[in-house]
C-alpha positions in Angstrom: -6.8 25.3 11.7 -6.6 28.3 9.4 -6.6 26.8 6.4 -2.7 27.7 3.9 -3.8 30.2 1.4 -1.7 29.9 -2.1 -0.7 32.3 -4.9 -0.8 31.4 -8.6 0.1 33.3 -11.4 -0.3 31.4 -14.8 -3.3 29.3 -13.0 -4.9 28.7 -16.1 -1.2 27.6 -17.8 -0.3 23.4 -18.1 1.8 23.8 -14.8 -0.8 26.1 -13.1 -3.0 24.4 -14.0 -1.8 21.1 -12.4 -0.5 23.1 -9.5 -4.1 24.2 -8.4 -4.8 20.7 -8.7 -2.2 19.0 -6.2 -3.0 22.7 -3.6 -6.7 21.7 -4.0 -6.0 17.8 -3.0 -3.9 19.6 0.1 -6.7 21.3 1.3 -6.0 25.2 0.2 -7.6 27.2 -0.1 -6.1 29.1 -4.1 -6.7 31.9 -6.0 -5.5 32.7 -9.4 -4.1 35.4 -11.2 -5.3 35.7 -15.2 -5.7 38.3 -17.3 -9.1 39.8 -17.6 -9.6 38.8 -21.4 -8.7 35.0 -19.9 -12.0 36.2 -17.8 -14.1 37.4 -20.9 -13.4 34.3 -23.2 -13.2 31.2 -19.9 -14.5 28.4 -22.9 -11.2 29.1 -24.6 -8.8 30.5 -22.2 -9.9 29.1 -18.6 -10.1 24.9 -20.6 -7.4 23.8 -18.6 -9.2 24.7 -14.6 -12.9 24.2 -15.6 -13.2 21.2 -13.6 -11.8 23.2 -10.8 -13.2 26.7 -11.4 -16.3 26.7 -9.1 -13.3 26.1 -6.3 -10.6 28.2 -6.5 -10.3 32.3 -7.0 -9.7 34.3 -9.3 -8.9 37.9 -9.7 -8.2 39.5 -13.5 -4.9 41.8 -13.6 -2.1 41.7 -15.3 0.9 40.8 -12.5 3.2 43.0 -14.5 1.4 46.2 -13.1 2.6 46.7 -10.2 -0.3 48.2 -8.5 -2.1 45.3 -9.8 0.2 42.5 -8.0 0.5 45.4 -5.2 -3.1 45.1 -4.3 -4.1 42.2 -5.1 -1.4 40.6 -2.6 -3.2 42.9 -0.2 -6.8 42.0 -0.8 -5.7 37.9 -0.6 -2.4 37.5 1.6 -1.8 34.6 0.4 0.8 32.0 2.4 2.8 30.5 -0.5 3.0 32.3 -3.8 4.0 30.6 -7.2 4.9 32.6 -10.4 4.9 30.2 -13.5 3.5 34.0 -15.8 5.3 34.1 -18.3 5.8 35.9 -21.3 7.2 33.2 -23.7 6.8 34.0 -27.9 9.2 34.1 -29.9 10.1 36.7 -32.0 13.3 38.9 -33.8 11.2 42.0 -33.7 12.7 44.3 -31.0 9.4 45.6 -29.5 8.7 42.7 -28.9 12.0 41.4 -27.0 11.8 44.7 -24.9 8.4 43.4 -24.7 9.4 40.0 -23.1 12.4 41.6 -21.2 10.7 43.7 -18.6 6.9 41.6 -18.1 9.1 38.8 -16.9 11.5 41.0 -14.7 8.8 43.7 -13.6 6.6 41.1 -12.6 8.3 39.3 -10.5 9.9 42.4 -9.1 6.9 43.5 -8.8 5.1 40.2 -6.9 8.0 40.7 -4.6 8.1 43.2 -3.2 4.3 43.5 -2.7 5.4 40.7 -0.7 7.4 42.0 1.5 5.7 45.1 2.4 2.4 43.1 2.7 3.3 39.7 3.6 6.8 38.9 3.9 6.5 35.5 5.9 4.8 34.4 2.8 7.2 31.8 0.3 7.9 33.1 -3.6 8.4 30.2 -6.0 9.0 31.4 -9.0 9.6 29.3 -12.1 13.3 29.3 -14.1 14.5 27.5 -16.9 16.4 25.0 -18.2 16.8 28.0 -21.4 18.8 29.6 -18.7 21.6 28.1 -19.2 21.1 28.1 -23.1 25.0 27.5 -24.9 25.4 25.6 -21.6 29.7 24.8 -21.4 28.7 21.3 -19.7 26.4 18.5 -19.5 25.0 17.9 -17.6 23.6 21.5 -16.0 23.2 21.3 -11.8 22.8 24.8 -9.4 26.3 25.3 -9.9 26.2 25.9 -13.5 27.5 29.3 -15.3 24.2 30.5 -17.3 24.7 31.5 -20.9 21.1 32.4 -22.0 21.0 33.0 -26.1 16.8 34.1 -26.1 15.3 37.8 -24.9 13.2 34.4 -22.8 16.0 33.1 -21.2 17.6 36.0 -20.1 14.6 37.6 -17.9 15.0 33.9 -16.7 18.3 34.4 -15.3 17.8 38.2 -14.6 14.4 37.1 -12.2 16.6 34.6 -10.9 19.1 36.9 -9.6 15.8 39.1 -8.1 15.0 35.9 -6.9 18.2 35.3 -4.1 19.2 39.0 -4.1 15.8 39.1 -2.2 16.2 35.9 -0.1 20.1 37.1 1.2 19.1 41.0 1.3 15.3 41.5 2.2 14.6 37.3 4.1 12.0 36.7 1.7 12.0 32.5 1.9 12.5 32.5 -2.4 12.9 29.7 -3.8 13.8 29.3 -7.8 13.4 26.0 -10.0 15.0 25.0 -13.1 13.3 23.6 -14.6 13.0 21.0 -18.0 11.2 20.5 -20.6 7.4 19.0 -19.7 4.7 17.6 -20.9 1.6 16.7 -21.1 -2.0 16.4 -22.2 -2.2 20.6 -21.7 0.8 21.5 -23.0 0.2 24.5 -25.8 -0.2 23.7 -29.4 2.7 25.6 -30.1 5.0 23.2 -28.8 6.7 20.8 -30.7 5.3 17.8 -28.7 1.7 18.7 -28.7 1.8 19.9 -32.8 2.9 16.0 -33.4 0.6 14.7 -31.0 -2.6 16.8 -32.1 -1.4 16.2 -35.2 -1.1 12.2 -34.8 -4.5 11.8 -33.6 -6.1 14.4 -36.3 -4.3 11.5 -39.1 -5.5 9.1 -36.8 -9.5 10.3 -37.0 -8.7 11.1 -41.0 -9.1 15.2 -40.3 -5.2 16.1 -41.4 -2.9 14.4 -44.1 0.8 15.0 -42.9 3.4 17.7 -40.7 6.2 19.8 -41.6 8.7 19.1 -38.9 12.1 20.6 -38.7 14.8 19.2 -37.3 14.1 15.5 -36.1 17.9 15.4 -34.2 16.7 17.8 -31.8 17.4 16.3 -28.2 15.3 17.6 -25.0 15.3 16.5 -21.4 11.7 15.8 -21.4 9.4 14.4 -18.1 6.2 15.7 -17.3 4.6 17.8 -15.9 1.9 16.3 -12.9 5.1 16.3 -11.1 7.3 18.9 -11.7 4.9 21.2 -9.6 5.2 18.8 -7.0 8.7 19.1 -6.9 7.6 23.4 -6.5 5.4 22.9 -3.8 7.6 20.4 -2.2 10.5 23.3 -2.1 8.3 26.2 -0.2 7.5 23.5 1.8 11.1 23.3 3.2 12.9 24.2 5.8 15.8 26.8 3.9 15.4 27.9 0.9 17.5 27.4 -2.3 17.2 26.7 -6.1 16.2 22.8 -8.1 17.5 21.2 -11.7 14.2 20.0 -11.8 14.6 17.4 -14.6 15.0 13.2 -15.9 18.3 13.1 -16.3 17.2 11.8 -20.3 18.0 13.1 -23.8 15.5 11.8 -26.2 15.2 13.8 -29.6 12.8 14.6 -31.5 12.4 11.7 -34.1 12.2 9.6 -30.5 9.0 11.2 -29.8 7.3 10.8 -33.1 7.7 7.3 -33.7 6.7 6.9 -30.5 3.0 9.6 -31.3 2.2 7.7 -35.1 2.7 4.1 -33.7 0.7 4.4 -30.4 -2.1 4.8 -33.5 -0.1 2.1 -35.4 1.0 4.6 -37.5 4.7 4.9 -39.7 5.4 8.0 -39.2 7.8 8.5 -42.3 5.0 8.1 -44.8 3.3 11.3 -42.5 5.9 14.1 -41.8 7.5 15.8 -44.2 11.0 17.7 -43.0 11.0 21.9 -43.2 14.0 23.7 -43.5 13.5 26.9 -42.9 11.1 25.1 -39.2 15.0 24.3 -37.9 16.8 26.5 -35.1 20.3 26.4 -33.5 20.7 23.7 -32.3 22.9 23.2 -28.2 26.3 21.6 -29.0 26.8 20.5 -26.0 22.7 19.7 -25.2 20.8 20.9 -22.1 20.0 18.0 -19.2 19.8 18.7 -16.2 21.4 16.7 -13.2 18.3 15.7 -10.7 20.8 15.0 -7.6 20.3 17.9 -5.0 16.0 17.7 -5.5 16.3 14.0 -5.0 18.4 14.5 -1.8 17.5 17.9 -0.3 13.4 17.3 -1.3 12.9 13.4 -2.3 12.3 14.4 -5.7 13.0 11.9 -8.9 11.0 11.6 -12.2 8.7 8.5 -12.0 6.9 8.6 -15.6 8.5 7.3 -18.4 9.4 9.1 -21.7 6.5 6.9 -23.6 3.9 6.5 -22.1 3.6 9.9 -22.0 3.4 10.8 -25.4 1.2 7.8 -25.7 -0.9 9.3 -23.2 -0.6 12.9 -24.8 -1.3 11.2 -27.5 -5.2 9.4 -26.1 -6.0 11.9 -24.7 -5.8 14.5 -28.1 -8.4 11.4 -29.9 -10.4 12.1 -27.0 -10.3 15.5 -27.4 -11.0 15.5 -31.1 -13.8 12.8 -30.5 -16.0 15.8 -28.3 -15.0 18.5 -30.6 -12.8 20.4 -28.4 -9.4 21.1 -29.5 -8.6 25.0 -30.4 -6.1 24.3 -32.8 
């Protein structure tokens, strides 16, 4: 019996690496798309997947290039394609905004067009985001909540989502959007506040830092566990009917709560180490972004399992071990 083949864009990111592990455990033949500079600098850019490099096949290329996408799809001919790669750089520069918008939309379009022409039976997953709801009108949000993005990144995700729906309705491609809320793990990027906190707590604990500067400690998020969220991606593509799903925990926690748990994991009081910087504040939501995952629960059988405090504890302890081993890059 032929092994199923999966292609993952952004395989070296947090979600891509956990998804690769999941699919390998299910005996998939796993292929990943990474930029050429990642191949040339594996010690830094392939850290999340270095333990599985001998079990996956990497393809160097940029998915926002139509020819590159076409060639990779033609060569791999996947049964499932998980499009996780996206530009999420936050900037007020017009050039940067144009780059984010065109890169995120075009990459989705090029992959879908190539799949439709070369392997129309391939199932396609698109990584949506709670940022699509932006200034939400209701809380919690579900699959029927109106999108109201307030960032170029959110706008690009909404555009990609509508493109996915178009290919599903008019071209009969099995395509799904996962509207994922914040999800964390020890592999979270250092640019995210959660990893900034846990990595700095580890440094303070080991005597390598004295404190941390943060913005609004009352900002609240729906934080889940990344390894569980990639399970939902796989379940979407292995369901009977293609559809879109909100993946979330349905719980809100503040940055202050995250701080308290992170510092208490090493026996410290966060109030002795944190400086609040007003210039770090971002516009907060008048209606909080919190997801209603009941459709995923009833249709896919997916529910979040790992508790918030356990996620924070794991991230702190892993960052301590990473620092001790000399492997932290930020």
